[in-house]
C-alpha positions as CSV (number, residue, x, y, z in Angstrom):
1,M,41.5,16.2,0.8
2,Y,38.1,17.9,1.2
3,I,36.2,14.6,1.4
4,D,38.6,13.3,3.9
5,A,38.2,16.5,6.1
6,F,34.4,16.2,5.9
7,L,34.4,12.5,6.9
8,K,36.6,13.5,10.0
9,Y,34.1,16.2,10.8
10,L,31.3,13.7,10.7
11,R,33.2,11.1,12.8
12,Y,34.7,13.3,15.5
13,E,32.4,16.4,15.6
14,R,29.1,15.0,14.7
15,N,29.7,11.6,16.4
16,Y,28.3,9.7,13.3
17,S,28.6,6.0,13.5
18,E,31.4,4.2,11.4
19,H,28.7,2.6,9.3
20,T,27.2,6.0,8.3
21,V,30.6,7.7,7.7
22,Q,31.5,4.8,5.3
23,A,28.3,5.2,3.5
24,Y,28.9,9.0,3.1
25,A,32.5,8.1,1.9
26,K,31.3,5.7,-0.7
27,D,28.7,8.2,-2.2
28,L,31.2,11.1,-2.2
29,M,34.0,9.0,-3.8
30,Q,31.7,8.1,-6.5
31,F,30.8,11.7,-7.3
32,E,34.5,12.7,-7.1
33,A,35.3,10.1,-9.7
34,Y,32.5,11.4,-12.0
35,A,33.4,15.0,-11.5
36,K,37.1,14.4,-12.3
37,E,36.1,13.4,-15.8
38,H,34.6,16.8,-16.2
39,Q,37.5,18.8,-14.5
40,E,40.5,17.5,-16.3
41,G,41.3,14.8,-13.7
42,V,41.2,17.1,-10.7
43,F,38.3,17.4,-8.3
44,K,37.6,21.1,-7.5
45,P,34.4,21.6,-5.5
46,V,34.4,25.3,-6.5
47,L,33.8,24.3,-10.1
48,V,31.0,22.0,-9.4
49,D,27.7,23.3,-10.7
50,A,24.2,22.1,-10.9
51,D,24.7,20.8,-14.4
52,I,27.4,18.3,-13.3
53,V,25.2,17.1,-10.5
54,R,22.2,16.6,-13.0
55,N,24.3,14.8,-15.4
56,W,25.6,12.5,-12.6
57,I,21.9,11.8,-11.7
58,V,21.3,10.7,-15.3
59,Y,24.4,8.7,-15.3
60,L,23.3,6.9,-12.2
61,L,19.9,6.1,-13.4
62,E,21.2,4.9,-16.7
63,D,23.4,2.6,-14.5
64,H,20.2,1.1,-13.1
65,I,20.7,2.7,-9.7
66,Q,17.3,2.8,-8.0
67,A,15.9,6.3,-7.5
68,S,16.0,5.8,-3.6
69,S,19.6,5.2,-3.8
70,V,20.3,8.2,-6.1
71,N,18.5,10.4,-3.6
72,R,20.5,9.1,-0.6
73,K,23.7,9.8,-2.7
74,L,22.3,13.5,-3.4
75,S,21.6,13.9,0.4
76,S,25.3,13.0,1.1
77,L,26.6,15.4,-1.5
78,K,24.3,18.2,-0.2
79,S,25.7,17.6,3.3
80,F,29.1,17.8,2.0
81,F,28.6,21.1,0.1
82,K,26.9,22.6,3.3
83,Y,30.1,21.7,5.1
84,L,32.3,23.3,2.5
85,M,30.2,26.5,2.6
86,K,30.8,26.6,6.4
87,Q,34.4,26.3,5.8
88,G,34.4,29.1,3.2
89,I,35.6,26.8,0.5
90,V,32.5,27.4,-1.7
91,S,30.0,30.3,-1.8
92,A,27.0,28.4,-2.8
93,N,25.5,24.9,-2.6
94,P,25.3,23.6,-6.2
95,L,22.5,21.3,-5.1
96,R,20.2,24.0,-3.9
97,L,18.3,24.0,-7.3
98,V,18.6,20.2,-8.0
99,N,15.7,17.9,-7.5
100,G,16.3,14.2,-7.2
101,P,14.4,11.5,-9.1
102,K,11.0,10.6,-7.7
103,A,11.1,7.2,-6.2
104,K,8.5,4.9,-7.5
105,K,5.8,3.9,-5.0
106,A,5.5,0.3,-4.3
107,L,2.4,-1.1,-6.1
108,P,-0.3,-2.5,-4.1
109,Y,-0.3,-6.3,-3.8
110,F,-3.5,-7.9,-4.9
111,V,-5.0,-11.4,-5.4
112,K,-5.9,-12.4,-9.0
113,E,-9.6,-12.8,-9.5
114,S,-9.3,-16.4,-10.6
115,D,-7.6,-17.2,-7.4
116,M,-10.2,-15.4,-5.2
117,E,-13.0,-17.3,-7.1
118,Q,-11.4,-20.5,-6.4
119,L,-10.9,-19.8,-2.6
120,L,-14.3,-18.4,-2.1
121,D,-16.3,-21.0,-4.1
122,G,-14.2,-24.0,-3.1
123,D,-14.7,-26.5,-0.3
124,G,-12.0,-25.2,2.0
125,F,-14.4,-23.7,4.5
126,D,-16.2,-26.0,7.1
127,E,-19.9,-25.7,7.5
128,D,-19.5,-25.1,11.4
129,F,-19.9,-21.7,13.0
130,E,-16.3,-20.7,12.6
131,G,-16.2,-21.9,9.0
132,V,-19.2,-20.0,8.0
133,R,-17.8,-16.9,9.8
134,D,-14.5,-17.2,8.4
135,R,-15.8,-17.3,4.9
136,L,-17.9,-14.4,5.5
137,I,-14.8,-12.3,6.8
138,I,-13.0,-13.0,3.5
139,E,-16.1,-12.3,1.4
140,L,-16.8,-9.1,3.2
141,L,-13.3,-7.8,2.9
142,Y,-13.1,-8.7,-0.9
143,D,-16.5,-7.6,-1.9
144,T,-16.6,-4.3,0.0
145,G,-12.8,-3.2,0.3
146,M,-13.4,-2.2,4.0
147,R,-10.4,-2.0,6.4
148,R,-10.1,-4.8,9.0
149,S,-10.7,-2.1,11.8
150,E,-13.9,-1.2,10.1
151,L,-15.0,-4.8,9.8
152,A,-14.3,-5.6,13.4
153,G,-16.5,-2.6,14.3
154,L,-19.5,-3.6,12.3
155,K,-22.8,-4.0,14.2
156,D,-25.8,-5.8,13.2
157,V,-27.7,-2.5,12.8
158,D,-25.2,-1.5,10.2
159,I,-26.5,-3.9,7.7
160,D,-29.5,-2.7,5.8
161,Y,-30.8,-5.8,4.0
162,G,-33.6,-4.1,2.3
163,S,-31.5,-1.4,0.7
164,M,-28.6,-3.7,0.5
165,L,-26.1,-1.3,2.1
166,I,-23.5,-1.5,4.8
167,K,-22.8,1.5,6.9
168,V,-19.0,1.6,7.6
169,T,-17.4,3.8,10.3
170,G,-13.8,4.6,9.0
171,K,-11.0,6.9,10.0
172,R,-12.0,9.9,12.1
173,N,-15.4,8.5,12.5
174,K,-16.2,9.2,9.0
175,Q,-19.2,7.1,7.8
176,R,-19.9,5.9,4.3
177,L,-22.4,3.4,2.7
178,I,-21.2,0.4,0.6
179,P,-23.5,-1.5,-1.5
180,F,-23.5,-5.3,-1.5
181,A,-24.7,-8.0,-3.9
182,D,-27.3,-10.8,-3.5
183,G,-24.6,-13.5,-2.9
184,L,-23.2,-11.6,0.1
185,K,-26.7,-11.0,1.5
186,D,-27.4,-14.7,1.4
187,M,-24.0,-15.4,3.3
188,L,-24.8,-12.6,5.8
189,C,-28.3,-14.2,6.5
190,I,-26.8,-17.8,6.9
191,Y,-24.1,-16.5,9.2
192,V,-26.5,-14.5,11.4
193,E,-28.9,-17.4,11.7
194,K,-26.2,-19.8,12.7
195,R,-24.6,-17.3,15.1
196,N,-28.0,-16.7,16.8
197,D,-28.7,-20.4,17.1
198,E,-25.3,-21.4,18.4
199,I,-24.0,-18.4,20.3
200,G,-27.2,-16.6,21.3
201,A,-27.4,-12.8,22.0
202,V,-24.2,-11.1,21.4
203,G,-24.6,-7.5,22.2
204,G,-25.0,-6.1,18.6
205,S,-21.5,-7.0,17.1
206,L,-21.9,-8.6,13.7
207,L,-18.8,-10.8,13.9
208,V,-18.1,-12.7,17.1
209,K,-16.0,-15.6,18.5
210,K,-17.5,-18.8,19.8
211,S,-17.4,-17.2,23.2
212,G,-19.8,-14.5,22.0
213,K,-17.1,-11.8,22.4
214,P,-16.8,-9.5,19.5
215,I,-13.9,-10.5,17.1
216,N,-10.9,-8.1,17.1
217,T,-8.5,-7.0,14.3
218,S,-6.0,-9.5,15.3
219,D,-8.4,-12.2,15.0
220,I,-9.4,-11.0,11.5
221,Y,-5.7,-10.9,10.5
222,T,-5.2,-14.4,11.7
223,V,-8.2,-15.7,9.7
224,V,-7.1,-13.8,6.5
225,K,-3.5,-15.0,6.7
226,K,-4.6,-18.5,7.1
227,R,-7.1,-18.6,4.3
228,L,-5.0,-16.6,1.8
229,G,-2.1,-19.2,2.6
230,E,-4.2,-21.6,0.5
231,I,-3.2,-19.7,-2.5
232,P,0.4,-21.0,-3.2
233,T,1.5,-18.3,-5.6
234,L,0.6,-15.4,-3.0
235,S,3.7,-14.1,-1.1
236,K,1.8,-11.5,1.0
237,R,-1.3,-12.4,3.0
238,S,-3.2,-9.7,5.0
239,P,-6.6,-8.1,5.2
240,H,-5.2,-5.1,3.4
241,V,-4.3,-7.3,0.4
242,L,-8.0,-8.0,-0.1
243,R,-8.7,-4.2,0.1
244,H,-6.2,-3.8,-2.7
245,S,-7.9,-6.7,-4.5
246,F,-11.3,-5.1,-4.2
247,A,-10.1,-1.8,-5.7
248,T,-8.0,-3.5,-8.4
249,S,-11.0,-5.7,-9.4
250,M,-13.4,-2.8,-9.5
251,L,-11.2,-0.8,-11.8
252,N,-10.4,-3.6,-14.1
253,N,-14.0,-4.3,-14.6
254,G,-15.1,-0.8,-15.5
255,A,-15.8,1.2,-12.2
256,E,-15.0,4.9,-12.2
257,L,-12.0,5.9,-10.2
258,N,-14.0,8.5,-8.2
259,A,-16.6,5.9,-7.3
260,V,-13.9,3.6,-6.0
261,K,-12.5,6.4,-4.1
262,E,-15.8,6.8,-2.3
263,L,-16.2,3.1,-1.6
264,L,-12.7,2.9,-0.1
265,G,-13.3,5.9,2.0
266,H,-10.1,7.7,0.7
267,N,-9.9,11.5,1.1
268,S,-7.8,12.0,-1.8
269,L,-8.2,10.8,-5.3
270,A,-4.4,10.3,-5.5
271,S,-4.6,7.6,-2.9
272,T,-7.0,5.6,-5.2
273,S,-5.2,6.2,-8.5
274,I,-2.3,3.8,-7.6
275,Y,-4.9,1.0,-8.2
276,T,-4.9,1.7,-11.9
277,H,-1.5,0.0,-12.4
278,T,-3.2,-3.0,-14.0
279,T,-6.2,-1.4,-15.7
280,F,-4.5,-0.5,-18.9
281,E,-4.0,-4.1,-19.9
282,E,-6.9,-5.7,-18.3
283,L,-9.8,-3.2,-18.6
284,K,-12.8,-4.6,-20.2
285,K,-16.2,-3.4,-20.9
286,V,-18.6,-5.1,-18.5
287,Y,-22.0,-4.3,-17.1
288,H,-21.2,-5.0,-13.5
289,A,-17.9,-3.7,-12.0
290,H,-17.1,-6.4,-9.4
291,P,-16.7,-10.0,-10.5
292,R,-18.5,-11.4,-7.4
293,A,-21.5,-9.1,-8.0
294,K,-21.6,-10.1,-11.6
295,K,-21.4,-13.8,-10.8
296,E,-24.1,-13.7,-8.0
297,G,-26.5,-11.2,-9.6
298,G,-25.6,-8.1,-7.7
299,H,-25.2,-4.6,-9.2
300,Y,-22.0,-3.0,-8.3
301,G,-21.2,0.2,-10.0
302,N,-24.8,0.7,-11.3
C-alpha cells in the first residue's frame, strides 16, 4: 500500500521515467520482503529502525550484492521514507544515521614489467624518424610516469642532459623535476639528432610530426594504443596505463610512496596510495626502484 502510493507519486507528480520507477519498485519490494521477516509478516514502516536497515545491508553484502548496488537501494529507501515523513506516516527517517558500504575503487590498470621489457627491447619499432619517435614516446611515458598532456608540452629546453632531469609542467602550471636514466638519455639524443637531420628547426618542441608541427595529445594516444596493442593479454591501452605502470613498478621495486607522489605530481598522498595494490605480494628489496633504470644503469629512487 505505502510503496504503491510512493511509486504513483514518482510517476505522476515527479514525472520519473517508467524505467526509474521500476528500479525504485524493485529495491523497495526487496526491502519490504526482508522487513516482513522481522515484523511478523506485516510491513509497517513506522516500526522500521536503523538496526533493520543495517541488518539488511549485511544481508545484501553477504548475498554478494556489490556495494554500489547496495548504496543505490539505500538511496531508494531513503527517498521512500522522506515521502512517508511528508505524508505524516512516520516521524523520522530511519536511514538518517545509516551509512552505506564504501564502494571499492577500480584498481589502476597496468602493464606487467616483463611485457614492457619485451615491447621496448624488441624489434617492433622501425629505425626511421617515426619509429624512433614512437619508441621514445612509450619510453618517456613508462620511465617518467608523466601525463600525455605533459609529454605533448615538453620543450627541448626542458631536458637537462647534464643533471639528467626533465622539467614537467603539470596541472595548474605546477612544475616538477623528474630524473631519468642513462638509457633514456641515449634515446633522447638519438631522437633529437634524427629529428634535426630530417625535420630541421621545429620551434623548440621536443616531439614533432614529420611535418615539423608539434605532436598533440591525440597523436600520443594513437601511438600508445597501437604499440600497446602488440601485447595480446592487455585489454586496456592508453597513455594513462603507462602512468599506472610507472607508479606500480616504482613501488614494487622499493620506491617510497611519498617519492612516487612527487614524481607523479599528485597533490594528495591518497591519490598515490591506490598503486600499492600489488606491492604486498611483489615488493622486493632492490637497489634501483625502476626496472628500466636498473637495467640500463640509471639511478631512480637514489
